[in-house]
TIVOLUM-863655 format. One record per residue: z, x, y of N, C-alpha, C, O, CB in turn; residue number from 0. Coordinates in nm, 3 decimals. Each point is the difference from the previous one (the first is absolute). Last residue first. Glycine has a CB too. Example, Ala and Ser with C-alpha at 12.3 -4.5 7.8 and 13.67 -1.06 7.14 Angstrom:
% TIVOLUM-863655
[[0.708 1.285 -0.225] [0.006 0.082 0.119] [0.073 -0.077 0.109] [0.017 0.051 0.111] [-0.232 0.067 -0.174] 1]
[[0.208 -0.089 -0.509] [0.000 -0.089 0.119] [0.000 0.090 0.120] [0.066 0.104 -0.002] [0.059 -0.293 -0.115] 0]
END
This chain:
% TIVOLUM-863655
[[0.919 0.558 0.232] [-0.130 -0.009 -0.061] [-0.114 -0.068 0.094] [-0.115 -0.013 -0.042] [0.246 0.001 -0.182] 111]
[[0.378 0.112 0.296] [-0.085 0.115 -0.024] [-0.131 -0.018 -0.088] [-0.048 0.091 -0.066] [0.263 0.028 0.090] 110]
[[0.189 -0.420 0.131] [0.007 0.063 -0.131] [-0.115 0.101 -0.027] [-0.019 0.044 -0.113] [0.131 -0.253 0.035] 109]
[[-0.038 0.030 0.529] [0.128 0.006 -0.074] [0.004 0.068 -0.130] [0.076 0.093 -0.027] [-0.034 -0.288 0.136] 108]
[[-0.460 0.081 0.111] [0.077 0.122 0.064] [0.117 0.012 -0.060] [0.025 0.113 -0.042] [-0.115 -0.134 0.249] 107]
[[-0.122 -0.366 -0.333] [-0.079 0.123 -0.040] [0.063 0.121 0.027] [0.021 0.086 -0.085] [-0.211 -0.200 0.122] 106]
[[0.348 -0.276 0.147] [0.043 0.006 -0.123] [-0.066 0.126 -0.065] [0.067 0.078 -0.067] [-0.028 -0.331 0.065] 105]
[[-0.170 0.140 0.442] [0.146 0.027 -0.021] [0.043 0.041 -0.127] [0.064 0.104 -0.017] [-0.033 -0.254 0.174] 104]
[[-0.460 -0.026 -0.109] [-0.003 0.157 0.058] [0.151 0.040 -0.030] [0.033 0.093 -0.074] [-0.227 -0.117 0.293] 103]
[[0.111 -0.441 -0.280] [-0.052 0.076 -0.133] [0.028 0.160 0.045] [0.055 0.079 -0.077] [-0.271 -0.273 -0.008] 102]
[[0.316 -0.103 0.436] [0.084 -0.010 -0.102] [-0.039 0.082 -0.133] [0.082 0.065 -0.065] [-0.031 -0.285 0.175] 101]
[[-0.344 0.197 0.267] [0.118 0.044 0.031] [0.109 0.003 -0.105] [0.066 0.103 -0.014] [-0.139 -0.174 0.220] 100]
[[-0.340 -0.163 -0.285] [-0.009 0.146 -0.004] [0.120 0.079 0.037] [0.034 0.096 -0.070] [-0.258 -0.133 0.116] 99]
[[0.205 -0.431 0.017] [0.011 0.042 -0.138] [-0.008 0.139 -0.014] [0.085 0.059 -0.066] [-0.174 -0.257 -0.003] 98]
[[0.048 0.035 0.491] [0.120 -0.015 -0.039] [0.032 0.038 -0.154] [0.103 0.054 -0.040] [-0.107 -0.221 0.226] 97]
[[-0.453 0.179 0.013] [0.096 0.100 0.073] [0.140 -0.002 -0.061] [0.053 0.106 -0.033] [-0.180 -0.140 0.251] 96]
[[-0.196 -0.277 -0.380] [-0.035 0.122 -0.040] [0.095 0.110 0.064] [0.043 0.094 -0.066] [-0.280 -0.184 0.035] 95]
[[0.283 -0.370 0.170] [0.028 0.026 -0.135] [-0.014 0.128 -0.060] [0.086 0.043 -0.076] [-0.140 -0.247 0.069] 94]
[[-0.086 0.110 0.456] [0.145 -0.004 0.001] [0.048 0.019 -0.168] [0.088 0.079 -0.032] [-0.082 -0.253 0.276] 93]
[[-0.477 0.115 -0.153] [0.060 0.135 0.054] [0.142 0.013 -0.010] [0.048 0.107 -0.037] [-0.221 -0.098 0.189] 92]
[[-0.027 -0.422 -0.277] [-0.036 0.094 -0.094] [0.052 0.146 0.044] [0.051 0.078 -0.080] [-0.256 -0.231 0.019] 91]
[[0.261 -0.214 0.357] [0.075 -0.002 -0.137] [-0.029 0.100 -0.097] [0.090 0.052 -0.066] [-0.084 -0.272 0.095] 90]
[[-0.279 0.204 0.353] [0.147 0.026 0.034] [0.085 -0.016 -0.109] [0.084 0.089 -0.020] [-0.117 -0.160 0.235] 89]
[[-0.403 -0.065 -0.266] [0.010 0.146 0.005] [0.137 0.039 0.039] [0.051 0.098 -0.055] [-0.288 -0.077 0.111] 88]
[[0.199 -0.470 -0.332] [-0.042 0.047 0.130] [0.007 0.144 -0.001] [0.066 0.058 -0.087] [0.009 -0.258 0.201] 87]
[[0.036 -0.033 -0.482] [-0.116 -0.081 0.040] [-0.036 0.027 0.135] [-0.093 -0.060 0.055] [0.151 -0.110 -0.205] 86]
[[0.310 0.289 -0.159] [-0.095 0.105 0.017] [-0.141 -0.064 0.045] [-0.110 0.046 -0.030] [0.239 0.103 -0.153] 85]
[[0.446 -0.218 0.166] [-0.119 -0.057 0.024] [-0.115 0.102 0.055] [-0.005 0.068 0.102] [0.147 -0.279 -0.063] 84]
[[0.409 0.148 -0.254] [-0.126 0.089 0.010] [-0.110 -0.090 0.020] [-0.019 -0.092 -0.079] [0.102 0.273 -0.069] 83]
[[0.419 -0.261 0.140] [-0.094 -0.074 0.058] [-0.131 0.088 0.023] [-0.056 0.002 0.110] [0.244 -0.150 -0.008] 82]
[[0.200 0.329 -0.322] [-0.005 -0.149 -0.041] [-0.094 -0.085 0.058] [-0.027 -0.107 -0.055] [0.239 0.130 0.022] 81]
[[-0.092 0.447 0.114] [-0.117 -0.016 -0.093] [-0.021 -0.143 -0.052] [-0.096 -0.040 -0.066] [0.135 0.274 -0.002] 80]
[[0.211 0.070 0.453] [0.002 -0.141 -0.025] [-0.138 0.014 -0.083] [-0.110 0.023 0.052] [0.254 -0.145 0.175] 79]
[[0.157 0.551 -0.192] [-0.075 -0.063 0.083] [-0.017 -0.155 -0.061] [0.063 -0.027 -0.102] [-0.178 0.264 0.182] 78]
[[0.477 0.194 -0.076] [-0.043 -0.106 -0.091] [-0.095 -0.083 0.109] [0.044 -0.036 0.109] [0.188 0.025 -0.291] 77]
[[-0.083 0.556 0.201] [0.002 -0.140 0.059] [-0.067 -0.085 -0.092] [-0.095 0.039 -0.068] [0.094 0.035 0.299] 76]
[[0.234 0.339 -0.467] [-0.114 -0.025 0.109] [0.014 -0.147 0.047] [0.064 -0.086 -0.061] [-0.236 0.258 -0.048] 75]
[[0.417 0.103 -0.228] [0.058 -0.037 0.110] [-0.098 -0.028 0.124] [0.026 0.014 0.119] [0.167 0.112 -0.217] 74]
[[-0.244 -0.010 -0.389] [-0.048 0.089 0.083] [0.072 -0.027 0.138] [-0.006 0.091 0.083] [-0.216 -0.073 -0.218] 73]
[[0.351 -0.286 -0.247] [-0.002 0.154 -0.027] [-0.024 0.094 0.108] [0.071 0.098 0.023] [-0.147 -0.161 -0.225] 72]
[[0.031 -0.408 0.244] [0.130 0.023 -0.036] [0.024 0.152 -0.030] [0.102 0.058 0.036] [-0.094 -0.295 -0.122] 71]
[[-0.435 0.063 0.157] [0.061 0.044 0.112] [0.166 0.024 -0.010] [0.066 0.070 0.078] [-0.268 -0.194 0.036] 70]
[[-0.091 -0.016 -0.482] [-0.036 0.138 0.051] [0.076 0.033 0.127] [0.037 0.116 0.019] [-0.268 -0.138 -0.116] 69]
[[0.287 -0.419 -0.092] [0.046 0.102 -0.082] [-0.033 0.138 0.049] [0.089 0.085 -0.005] [-0.107 -0.242 -0.173] 68]
[[-0.139 -0.184 0.445] [0.141 0.006 0.014] [0.065 0.094 -0.106] [0.098 0.069 0.031] [-0.107 -0.303 0.066] 67]
[[-0.458 0.145 -0.122] [0.030 0.079 0.132] [0.145 0.009 0.000] [0.046 0.114 0.016] [-0.246 -0.197 0.125] 66]
[[0.060 -0.200 -0.474] [-0.042 0.126 -0.044] [0.040 0.116 0.121] [0.050 0.110 -0.025] [-0.254 -0.238 -0.129] 65]
[[0.233 -0.347 0.241] [0.107 0.064 -0.099] [-0.033 0.134 -0.031] [0.091 0.082 0.013] [-0.046 -0.289 -0.118] 64]
[[-0.377 -0.008 0.362] [0.128 0.025 0.075] [0.114 0.041 -0.077] [0.081 0.080 0.048] [-0.155 -0.236 0.099] 63]
[[-0.321 0.032 -0.381] [-0.011 0.127 0.073] [0.124 0.037 0.080] [0.056 0.110 -0.009] [-0.297 -0.153 0.022] 62]
[[0.246 -0.365 -0.237] [0.004 0.109 -0.090] [-0.017 0.142 0.075] [0.073 0.098 -0.019] [-0.168 -0.262 -0.161] 61]
[[0.032 -0.238 0.423] [0.136 0.006 -0.046] [0.017 0.120 -0.056] [0.076 0.083 0.051] [-0.056 -0.304 -0.086] 60]
[[-0.456 0.111 0.154] [0.077 0.049 0.101] [0.150 0.027 -0.038] [0.059 0.099 0.042] [-0.219 -0.218 0.104] 59]
[[-0.133 -0.084 -0.452] [-0.029 0.155 0.015] [0.092 0.047 0.104] [0.071 0.098 -0.019] [-0.319 -0.107 -0.043] 58]
[[0.292 -0.443 -0.005] [0.044 0.069 -0.120] [-0.015 0.150 0.023] [0.091 0.082 -0.017] [-0.157 -0.279 -0.132] 57]
[[-0.139 -0.100 0.455] [0.152 -0.008 0.014] [0.056 0.091 -0.108] [0.084 0.083 0.035] [-0.081 -0.328 0.057] 56]
[[-0.480 0.371 -0.031] [0.049 -0.131 -0.012] [0.135 0.025 0.029] [0.038 0.117 0.011] [-0.198 -0.212 -0.174] 55]
[[-0.259 0.385 0.347] [0.125 0.012 -0.062] [0.064 -0.160 -0.017] [0.002 -0.077 0.096] [0.031 0.341 0.015] 54]
[[-0.557 -0.078 -0.076] [0.110 -0.101 0.063] [0.139 0.028 -0.096] [0.009 -0.013 -0.122] [-0.208 -0.200 0.206] 53]
[[-0.276 0.401 -0.133] [0.081 0.086 0.098] [0.110 -0.107 0.066] [0.043 0.012 0.114] [-0.261 0.169 -0.054] 52]
[[-0.069 -0.272 -0.463] [-0.057 -0.043 0.128] [0.083 0.048 0.130] [-0.004 -0.062 0.107] [-0.089 -0.142 -0.240] 51]
[[0.384 0.272 -0.281] [-0.144 -0.094 -0.008] [-0.045 -0.022 0.132] [0.074 -0.054 0.083] [-0.014 -0.079 -0.284] 50]
[[0.260 0.501 -0.037] [0.008 -0.081 0.130] [-0.133 -0.052 0.012] [-0.096 0.069 0.033] [0.272 0.067 0.089] 49]
[[0.060 0.007 -0.616] [-0.089 0.029 0.121] [0.026 -0.086 0.118] [0.063 -0.105 -0.009] [-0.234 0.174 -0.145] 48]
[[0.563 0.119 0.002] [-0.152 0.029 -0.010] [-0.064 -0.106 -0.086] [0.072 -0.039 -0.093] [-0.040 0.292 0.115] 47]
[[0.442 -0.228 0.040] [-0.059 0.023 0.155] [-0.148 0.015 -0.012] [-0.067 -0.003 0.103] [0.276 0.130 -0.011] 46]
[[0.207 -0.282 -0.423] [-0.150 -0.017 0.013] [-0.054 0.019 0.135] [-0.037 -0.097 0.067] [0.050 -0.054 -0.245] 45]
[[0.446 0.411 0.031] [-0.043 -0.141 0.012] [-0.146 0.003 0.013] [-0.059 0.103 0.032] [0.270 -0.181 0.074] 44]
[[0.185 0.382 -0.304] [-0.143 0.031 0.060] [-0.055 -0.138 -0.002] [-0.034 -0.053 -0.106] [-0.010 0.304 0.017] 43]
[[0.584 -0.091 0.062] [-0.117 -0.095 -0.052] [-0.112 0.047 0.087] [0.015 0.038 0.116] [0.124 -0.257 -0.185] 42]
[[0.283 0.511 -0.101] [-0.067 -0.034 0.116] [-0.121 -0.089 -0.043] [-0.082 0.039 -0.083] [0.162 0.177 0.205] 41]
[[0.417 0.008 -0.307] [-0.124 -0.071 -0.049] [-0.057 -0.061 0.141] [0.069 -0.067 0.077] [0.023 0.003 -0.342] 40]
[[0.240 0.497 0.287] [-0.024 -0.141 -0.015] [-0.113 -0.052 -0.041] [-0.100 0.067 0.023] [0.232 -0.071 0.117] 39]
[[0.014 0.461 -0.026] [0.051 -0.041 -0.142] [-0.012 -0.147 -0.010] [0.040 -0.051 -0.104] [0.127 0.242 0.086] 38]
[[-0.279 0.113 0.403] [0.118 -0.105 0.011] [0.034 -0.031 -0.144] [0.111 -0.048 -0.020] [-0.186 -0.064 0.248] 37]
[[-0.290 0.417 -0.152] [0.107 0.042 0.089] [0.125 -0.095 -0.011] [0.113 0.047 0.013] [-0.291 0.052 0.145] 36]
[[-0.212 -0.183 -0.416] [0.048 0.139 -0.031] [0.135 0.021 0.082] [0.108 0.031 -0.049] [-0.359 0.065 0.009] 35]
[[0.004 -0.490 0.142] [0.062 -0.007 -0.137] [0.075 0.133 -0.034] [0.116 0.002 -0.040] [-0.304 -0.163 -0.037] 34]
[[-0.085 0.168 0.459] [0.108 -0.078 0.020] [0.102 -0.014 -0.126] [0.121 0.022 0.003] [-0.276 -0.137 0.165] 33]
[[-0.273 0.294 -0.218] [0.077 0.085 0.059] [0.130 -0.053 0.045] [0.099 0.071 -0.014] [-0.295 0.035 0.068] 32]
[[-0.138 -0.395 -0.224] [0.040 0.110 -0.108] [0.103 0.101 0.046] [0.092 0.036 -0.074] [-0.322 -0.052 -0.015] 31]
[[0.022 -0.279 0.415] [0.098 -0.062 -0.096] [0.061 0.079 -0.107] [0.120 0.001 -0.026] [-0.241 -0.185 0.069] 30]
[[-0.237 0.349 0.227] [0.115 -0.012 0.070] [0.125 -0.052 -0.083] [0.109 0.056 -0.011] [-0.263 -0.089 0.203] 29]
[[-0.272 0.023 -0.362] [0.058 0.124 -0.018] [0.118 0.013 0.096] [0.089 0.080 -0.031] [-0.309 0.015 -0.046] 28]
[[-0.011 -0.499 0.086] [0.047 0.027 -0.128] [0.065 0.132 -0.030] [0.093 0.010 -0.079] [-0.259 -0.157 0.026] 27]
[[-0.042 0.041 0.487] [0.148 -0.073 -0.023] [0.028 0.022 -0.158] [0.118 0.023 -0.027] [-0.147 -0.232 0.226] 26]
[[-0.386 0.374 -0.079] [0.111 0.088 0.061] [0.130 -0.077 -0.016] [0.104 0.060 -0.027] [-0.260 0.053 0.202] 25]
[[-0.212 -0.329 -0.339] [0.032 0.094 -0.079] [0.103 0.122 0.061] [0.067 0.079 -0.067] [-0.297 -0.156 -0.038] 24]
[[0.064 -0.322 0.353] [0.069 -0.032 -0.109] [0.049 0.102 -0.099] [0.108 -0.015 -0.057] [-0.226 -0.169 0.098] 23]
[[-0.167 0.301 0.321] [0.134 -0.048 0.052] [0.090 -0.056 -0.128] [0.116 0.038 -0.016] [-0.232 -0.105 0.261] 22]
[[-0.333 0.162 -0.328] [0.078 0.139 0.020] [0.137 -0.035 0.055] [0.098 0.064 -0.037] [-0.314 0.076 0.091] 21]
[[-0.072 -0.519 -0.075] [0.032 0.053 -0.147] [0.065 0.132 0.003] [0.083 0.023 -0.088] [-0.281 -0.139 -0.005] 20]
[[0.068 -0.086 0.501] [0.113 -0.072 -0.056] [0.031 0.061 -0.159] [0.111 0.012 -0.052] [-0.182 -0.240 0.211] 19]
[[-0.281 0.415 0.104] [0.123 0.031 0.055] [0.118 -0.082 -0.076] [0.108 0.051 -0.029] [-0.232 0.001 0.257] 18]
[[-0.336 -0.133 -0.351] [0.051 0.124 -0.041] [0.135 0.038 0.050] [0.079 0.057 -0.075] [-0.304 0.003 0.060] 17]
[[0.042 -0.453 0.155] [0.032 -0.022 -0.140] [0.039 0.150 -0.047] [0.099 0.015 -0.071] [-0.269 -0.235 0.030] 16]
[[0.023 0.216 0.486] [0.119 -0.071 -0.014] [0.045 -0.006 -0.159] [0.112 0.037 -0.034] [-0.179 -0.172 0.256] 15]
[[-0.356 0.285 -0.116] [0.097 0.108 0.040] [0.146 -0.065 -0.025] [0.087 0.059 -0.064] [-0.256 0.054 0.254] 14]
[[-0.200 -0.394 -0.253] [0.008 0.093 -0.096] [0.113 0.108 0.025] [0.074 0.041 -0.089] [-0.317 -0.091 0.052] 13]
[[0.123 -0.268 0.354] [0.100 -0.068 -0.101] [0.004 0.103 -0.127] [0.097 0.001 -0.075] [-0.157 -0.269 0.150] 12]
[[0.006 0.490 0.401] [-0.090 -0.096 -0.066] [0.086 -0.048 -0.120] [0.102 0.061 -0.036] [-0.336 0.054 0.109] 11]
[[0.411 0.202 0.252] [-0.107 -0.076 0.075] [-0.087 -0.096 -0.078] [-0.082 -0.072 0.056] [0.079 0.265 0.086] 10]
[[0.557 0.049 -0.158] [-0.139 -0.029 -0.070] [-0.106 -0.067 0.090] [0.042 -0.086 0.078] [0.084 0.057 -0.293] 9]
[[0.286 0.367 0.374] [-0.030 -0.152 0.003] [-0.139 -0.023 -0.073] [-0.104 0.046 0.047] [0.236 -0.081 0.187] 8]
[[0.203 0.470 -0.313] [-0.109 -0.048 0.078] [-0.020 -0.156 -0.040] [0.016 -0.051 -0.111] [-0.129 0.300 0.125] 7]
[[0.478 0.008 -0.218] [0.001 0.019 0.148] [-0.096 -0.063 0.071] [0.030 -0.050 0.108] [0.057 0.242 -0.144] 6]
[[-0.039 -0.151 -0.454] [0.075 -0.118 0.063] [0.021 0.010 0.153] [0.056 -0.089 0.064] [0.064 0.067 -0.282] 5]
[[-0.343 0.385 -0.030] [-0.082 -0.134 -0.024] [0.081 -0.116 0.045] [-0.066 -0.100 0.029] [-0.054 0.193 -0.230] 4]
[[0.320 0.328 0.212] [-0.078 -0.021 0.124] [-0.096 -0.112 -0.036] [-0.056 -0.056 0.094] [0.074 0.302 -0.007] 3]
[[0.278 -0.104 -0.463] [0.060 -0.069 0.109] [-0.078 -0.023 0.128] [0.031 -0.101 0.063] [0.160 0.193 -0.158] 2]
[[-0.348 -0.043 -0.427] [-0.004 0.056 0.127] [0.063 -0.054 0.107] [-0.058 -0.096 0.053] [-0.116 0.164 -0.125] 1]
[[0.206 -0.049 -0.484] [0.015 -0.076 0.125] [-0.014 0.088 0.118] [0.074 0.097 0.017] [0.071 -0.256 -0.129] 0]
END
């Protein structure tokens, strides 16, 4: 997983699909590290696929949950992923920026 691939705002549906897939796999890897560090069982929710580039209420809830787990270890800012709206460019840019910040903080903490 290439962390920089989560930093760039996709321009096409194909790029969004690729980003969502890489994002999902990064969360899987992060959850494995959380399990190792805490010894707790961490649920990997159904975060993928994101159909039509739309986060459902369920997708948003689970994504927010995963970031809460990450941020509990990295002590990073918790952003609002409960109201993810990818229908506008502003919403897309906010999502990419906030999501990347949390992933970056966690990657920096664990050194991958």
